[in-house]
C-alpha positions, 0 to 999 in steps of 0.5 A: 495521498501526500500522507500515504506517499510518505508511509510508502516511502519509509517502508520502501525508499527505492520505489518511486511509488507516484510513477509505479503502476504496476508494483505487484505485476512487476515484481517492485514489491516482494511480499515481505514489503507488502506486509511491512506496507500492511502494518504501516497503514493499519497503525497510521490509519487505524484500519485492519487490512485483512487476508481478504484485502491483500489482492495484487490490484490493491497494491499495484500503485499507490492509487490502488493503496489509497482506495484500499485505505479510503474503503476501509475508513468508511467501513 
C-alpha cells in the first residue's frame, strides 16, 4: 500500500490519498488525473486497467485503487 500511495502522490501531489474517501464523487480527481494514475499503475504493477475497470468506485480512495490493482495482479 505504501508503494501505491507514493505512485498516487507522484501523479497528484496536492491530494491526501491517505485521508480522502471520495476522490471521484467529490471531484478531487479529474479524468486526466485518472488517466495519468492508470498509466502509472499499469507500468508499475505490470497490469492492464481496461475501460471496464474505470468505474468511480474503483478510484474513490487509495484502498479502492489498491483493491483494483490486487484483483488485476491475480488475473
